[in-house]
C-alpha positions in Angstrom: -52.4 21.5 -12.7 -55.7 22.6 -13.0 -58.0 21.9 -16.1 -56.3 20.8 -19.6 -56.6 22.5 -23.2 -55.5 21.3 -26.5 -55.2 23.0 -29.7 -55.8 22.2 -33.3 -55.8 24.4 -36.4 -54.2 24.9 -40.1 -51.2 24.7 -40.9 -49.6 27.4 -43.2 -50.6 25.6 -46.3 -54.2 26.2 -45.8 -53.7 29.5 -43.9 -51.0 31.3 -45.7 -50.6 34.2 -43.5 -49.1 31.6 -40.6 -45.8 31.8 -42.7 -45.6 35.7 -42.3 -44.8 36.3 -38.4 -44.4 39.9 -38.7 -47.7 40.5 -41.1 -50.8 42.3 -39.9 -53.0 39.0 -40.3 -50.7 37.0 -38.0 -50.2 39.4 -35.7 -54.2 39.8 -35.2 -54.3 36.1 -34.9 -51.7 36.0 -32.3 -53.4 38.4 -30.1 -56.3 37.0 -30.3 -55.2 33.2 -29.4 -53.5 34.9 -26.7 -56.4 36.6 -25.4 -58.1 33.2 -25.4 -55.5 31.3 -23.5 -55.3 33.9 -20.9 -59.1 33.6 -20.5 -58.6 29.9 -20.0 -55.9 30.5 -17.4 -58.3 32.8 -15.5 -61.0 30.1 -16.0 -58.3 27.2 -14.2 -56.8 25.8 -17.3 -53.4 25.1 -16.3 -52.2 22.7 -18.5 -51.8 22.9 -22.4 -51.4 20.4 -25.2 -49.9 21.4 -28.6 -49.5 18.8 -31.4 -46.3 21.0 -32.3 -46.9 20.8 -36.2 -46.2 23.5 -37.9 -49.0 26.8 -38.2 -51.3 27.2 -35.4 -50.0 24.0 -33.2 -46.6 25.9 -32.9 -48.3 29.5 -32.7 -50.5 28.4 -29.7 -47.0 26.8 -27.8 -45.5 29.9 -28.3 -48.0 31.9 -27.0 -48.4 29.5 -24.0 -44.5 29.6 -23.4 -44.6 33.6 -23.4 -47.0 33.3 -20.7 -45.0 30.7 -18.5 -41.9 32.6 -19.1 -43.4 35.9 -17.4 -44.3 34.0 -14.4 -47.7 32.3 -15.4 -47.8 28.7 -13.4 -49.0 26.6 -16.5 -47.5 23.6 -18.3 -47.1 22.7 -21.7 -47.2 19.2 -23.4 -46.1 18.4 -26.6 -47.9 15.7 -27.9 -45.8 14.7 -30.8 -47.7 12.1 -33.4 -44.1 10.4 -34.0 -40.3 10.6 -33.8 -40.1 11.8 -37.3 -42.7 14.1 -37.2 -40.4 17.1 -38.5 -38.4 14.7 -41.3 -39.0 16.7 -44.1 -38.9 19.9 -42.5 -36.2 22.5 -43.9 -33.4 23.5 -41.5 -35.3 26.6 -40.3 -38.4 24.7 -39.7 -36.8 22.2 -37.8 -34.6 24.9 -35.8 -38.3 26.3 -34.8 -39.7 22.9 -33.9 -36.6 21.9 -31.5 -36.3 25.5 -29.8 -40.1 25.0 -29.0 -40.0 21.3 -28.1 -37.0 22.0 -25.7 -39.1 24.2 -23.5 -41.8 21.9 -23.3 -42.8 20.8 -19.5 -43.8 17.3 -20.9 -43.0 15.6 -24.3 -45.1 12.6 -25.4 -44.4 10.6 -28.4 -47.3 8.3 -29.3 -45.7 6.4 -31.9 -42.2 5.6 -33.3 -42.5 6.4 -37.0 -45.2 8.5 -38.4 -47.6 6.6 -40.3 -50.7 8.1 -42.6 -52.9 8.1 -39.5 -50.4 9.4 -36.9 -51.6 12.9 -36.4 -55.5 11.9 -36.1 -54.2 9.4 -33.3 -52.4 12.4 -31.9 -55.4 14.9 -32.3 -57.8 11.9 -30.7 -55.2 11.8 -28.0 -55.2 15.4 -27.0 -59.0 15.7 -27.2 -59.2 12.5 -24.9 -57.1 14.7 -22.4 -58.7 17.8 -22.5 -61.3 19.9 -21.4 -61.3 22.4 -24.0 -60.5 22.4 -27.1 -59.4 25.6 -29.0 -59.6 26.0 -32.7 -58.5 27.7 -35.5 -60.9 26.7 -38.4 -63.4 28.3 -40.8 -64.9 25.1 -42.2 -62.3 23.6 -44.7 -62.0 20.0 -44.7 -58.9 17.8 -43.2 -57.4 17.2 -39.8 -58.8 20.2 -37.8 -62.3 19.3 -39.5 -61.8 15.7 -38.2 -60.4 16.9 -34.6 -63.4 19.0 -34.0 -66.1 16.4 -34.9 -64.1 14.1 -32.6 -64.2 17.1 -29.8 -68.1 17.1 -30.5 -68.5 13.7 -30.1 -66.4 13.6 -26.6 -68.6 16.6 -25.5 -65.5 18.9 -25.0 -65.9 22.2 -24.6 -65.1 24.4 -27.7 -63.7 27.8 -28.6 -63.4 27.9 -32.4 -61.9 31.3 -33.8 -63.0 31.9 -37.7 -58.9 33.0 -39.1 -60.6 35.1 -41.6 -63.2 37.4 -39.5 -61.2 37.0 -36.0 -64.3 36.0 -34.4 -65.1 33.3 -31.5 -67.8 30.6 -31.2 -67.7 29.1 -28.0 -69.8 25.5 -27.3 -69.3 25.3 -23.9 -71.0 23.2 -21.0 -70.7 20.1 -23.2 -67.9 18.5 -21.0 -69.2 16.0 -18.7 
């Protein structure tokens, strides 16, 4: 199976260009994440974990599935915070979610019902499983900042993508 990698990043509410898949900014982030994921595969990462939230989580899942469908020997786990994660989403949003979920190799639902802390618990689970965390983050407070701080406490390798500058900062060699 190889080493494990998980993803963290913004939802479309914090990074609005994630709502426009045909837009230049979305496509630029897609290409950058795809290169990072391909680099991770080349470095022995074969198991990827996504929280399947809208935004970066689903973008990363799409890239992993695209690589897998093109013959790359990798696996995708859907780490779901609760059975009702998509309960307030539109029909279109649910359609994307369930299409991706159907293609995941493993589905791990951490709680029956979503609570106020379900997403944070899911993020901790993903970091606990991973050797590498790929994050899309530019300093905003919230769940991504929490997850990055948790990953640093756990001494995980980090590849941090700035979603406005399209640069990557690597904090490697931390994993013990």
